[in-house]
C-alpha positions as CSV (number, residue, x, y, z in Angstrom):
1,M,245.2,29.2,143.8
2,T,247.8,26.6,142.9
3,L,249.4,24.5,145.5
4,D,253.2,23.9,145.4
5,A,253.3,20.4,146.9
6,N,257.0,20.6,147.9
7,E,256.5,23.9,149.7
8,F,253.3,22.6,151.4
9,L,255.2,19.4,152.5
10,A,258.0,21.5,154.0
11,R,255.5,23.8,155.8
12,M,253.4,20.8,157.2
13,T,256.6,18.9,158.2
14,K,257.7,21.9,160.2
15,R,254.2,22.6,161.6
16,T,253.7,19.0,162.8
17,G,257.3,18.6,164.1
18,F,257.9,15.7,161.7
19,S,261.6,15.5,162.2
20,E,264.7,13.8,160.7
21,A,264.7,11.5,163.8
22,D,261.1,10.6,163.0
23,K,262.0,9.8,159.4
24,S,265.0,7.7,160.4
25,L,262.8,5.8,163.0
26,L,260.2,5.1,160.3
27,K,262.7,3.9,157.8
28,N,264.3,1.6,160.4
29,N,260.8,0.1,160.9
30,A,259.7,0.0,157.2
31,D,259.7,-3.8,157.1
32,W,257.4,-3.9,160.1
33,G,255.2,-1.3,158.4
34,L,254.9,-3.4,155.3
35,T,254.1,-6.5,157.4
36,I,251.2,-4.8,159.2
37,A,250.0,-2.8,156.2
38,P,247.5,-5.4,155.0
39,D,246.0,-5.7,158.5
40,M,245.7,-1.9,158.7
41,A,244.0,-1.9,155.3
42,D,241.5,-4.6,156.5
43,A,240.7,-2.5,159.6
44,F,240.4,0.7,157.6
45,Y,238.0,-0.7,155.0
46,A,236.0,-2.5,157.6
47,Y,235.5,0.8,159.4
48,L,234.6,2.6,156.1
49,G,232.3,-0.2,155.1
50,R,230.1,0.4,158.2
51,D,229.3,3.9,157.0
52,E,226.5,4.0,154.5
53,E,227.9,7.0,152.5
54,M,231.4,5.5,152.3
55,D,230.2,2.1,151.5
56,A,228.4,3.5,148.5
57,I,231.5,5.3,147.3
58,L,233.7,2.3,147.9
59,N,231.4,0.0,145.9
60,A,230.4,2.4,143.2
61,T,232.5,0.5,140.6
62,E,233.4,-3.2,140.4
63,G,236.7,-4.0,142.0
64,R,237.2,-0.5,143.6
65,V,237.7,-1.8,147.1
66,H,240.3,-4.3,146.0
67,R,242.2,-1.6,144.1
68,L,241.9,0.8,147.0
69,R,243.1,-1.8,149.4
70,E,246.3,-2.3,147.3
71,T,246.7,1.5,147.2
72,F,246.3,1.7,151.0
73,V,249.0,-0.9,151.6
74,Q,251.4,1.1,149.3
75,W,250.4,4.4,150.9
76,F,251.0,3.0,154.4
77,Y,254.4,1.6,153.5
78,E,255.4,4.9,151.9
79,M,254.9,6.7,155.2
80,F,257.7,4.5,156.5
81,T,260.0,4.8,153.5
82,G,259.4,8.4,152.4
83,M,259.7,7.2,148.7
84,D,262.4,9.7,147.9
85,E,263.4,10.9,151.4
86,W,260.1,12.7,151.7
87,G,261.0,14.8,148.6
88,T,259.3,15.9,145.4
89,D,257.8,12.5,144.5
90,Y,256.4,12.0,148.0
91,A,254.9,15.5,148.0
92,D,253.4,15.1,144.5
93,R,251.9,11.7,145.4
94,R,250.4,13.0,148.6
95,W,248.8,15.9,146.6
96,R,247.4,13.5,144.0
97,I,245.9,11.4,146.8
98,G,244.2,14.5,148.2
99,L,242.8,15.4,144.8
100,I,241.5,11.8,144.2
101,H,239.6,12.0,147.6
102,V,237.9,15.2,146.3
103,K,237.2,13.7,142.9
104,V,235.4,10.6,144.1
105,G,233.4,12.6,146.7
106,I,235.0,11.5,150.0
107,G,234.3,14.4,152.3
108,P,236.5,15.7,155.1
109,Q,234.0,14.4,157.6
110,H,235.1,10.9,156.5
111,V,238.8,11.5,156.2
112,V,239.6,12.6,159.7
113,P,237.8,9.8,161.6
114,A,239.3,7.3,159.1
115,M,242.8,8.5,159.8
116,A,242.0,8.3,163.5
117,T,241.0,4.6,162.9
118,V,244.4,4.0,161.2
119,M,246.2,5.4,164.2
120,A,244.1,3.5,166.7
121,E,244.8,0.2,164.9
122,V,248.5,1.1,164.6
123,G,248.6,1.7,168.3
124,K,247.2,-1.7,169.0
125,R,249.8,-3.4,166.8
126,L,252.6,-1.3,168.3
127,K,251.7,-2.5,171.8
128,A,251.1,-6.1,170.7
129,D,254.5,-6.2,168.8
130,G,256.4,-4.5,171.7
131,K,257.3,-1.3,169.7
132,A,258.2,1.9,171.3
133,D,255.8,4.9,171.7
134,N,258.2,7.1,169.7
135,L,257.4,5.0,166.6
136,R,253.7,5.7,167.1
137,D,254.4,9.4,167.5
138,A,256.5,9.5,164.3
139,L,253.9,7.7,162.4
140,S,251.2,10.0,163.8
141,R,253.1,13.1,162.6
142,S,253.5,11.5,159.2
143,C,249.7,10.8,159.1
144,M,249.0,14.4,160.0
145,V,251.1,15.6,157.1
146,D,249.1,13.3,154.8
147,L,245.9,14.4,156.3
148,A,246.8,18.1,155.8
149,F,247.3,17.3,152.1
150,I,243.9,15.8,151.8
151,E,242.2,18.6,153.6
152,Q,244.0,21.2,151.6
153,A,242.9,19.5,148.4
154,Y,239.3,20.4,149.3
155,I,240.1,24.0,149.8
156,E,242.2,24.3,146.6
157,V,239.6,22.6,144.4
158,T,236.7,24.6,145.8
159,A,238.5,27.9,145.6
160,T,239.8,27.2,142.0
161,A,236.3,26.2,140.9
162,V,234.7,29.3,142.4
163,L,237.3,31.7,141.0
164,K,237.0,30.1,137.5
165,E,233.2,30.2,137.5
166,T,232.8,33.7,138.9
167,G,235.8,35.5,137.6
168,W,236.4,36.8,141.1
169,T,239.9,37.7,142.4
170,E,241.5,35.6,145.1
171,G,241.4,38.6,147.4
172,L,237.6,39.1,146.9
173,F,237.0,35.4,147.5
174,R,239.0,35.4,150.7
175,R,237.1,38.5,152.0
176,L,233.8,36.8,151.2
177,I,234.8,33.7,153.2
178,A,236.0,35.8,156.1
179,T,232.7,37.8,156.1
180,G,230.7,34.6,155.8
181,A,232.6,33.0,158.7
182,A,232.0,36.1,160.8
183,T,228.3,35.9,160.3
184,M,228.2,32.2,161.3
185,A,230.2,32.6,164.5
């Protein structure tokens, strides 16, 4: 199971309704996005720091929070710029971000509420700065694409590990998952 980041980006863009109009609106507000990015990072890491598990991950190595904060500011700004018009570089970077979340042990139960925190803080700033709701909607769709990359990384890493360790086929693995899900419902 190997993810094609470009194909996944195209599928998620379509699925979320992330449009050319959204991209244009975000690009036109990129300076504003860069201006508020440090404040969004502060709110994001304050939120994560209140969770015992996340605080342990964030502080597992010296200087990690500082590095992550800088990465967050860049990530946030990239949602406004699309890096390369939301192309190959953007897709590859989003995929790597997802893999890093898995590698350091940040579970999906942390990612979804954290993304909701980002959007709640953005909403406050949009209102305070007199920005239109359509900018919030465009950024929300962009965030959902990014969230899909992170969530998919968990699936891909898990499936790849199981297939490698067991020698199972992908078809068998999918049948076992479907069977297991049916017994839990």
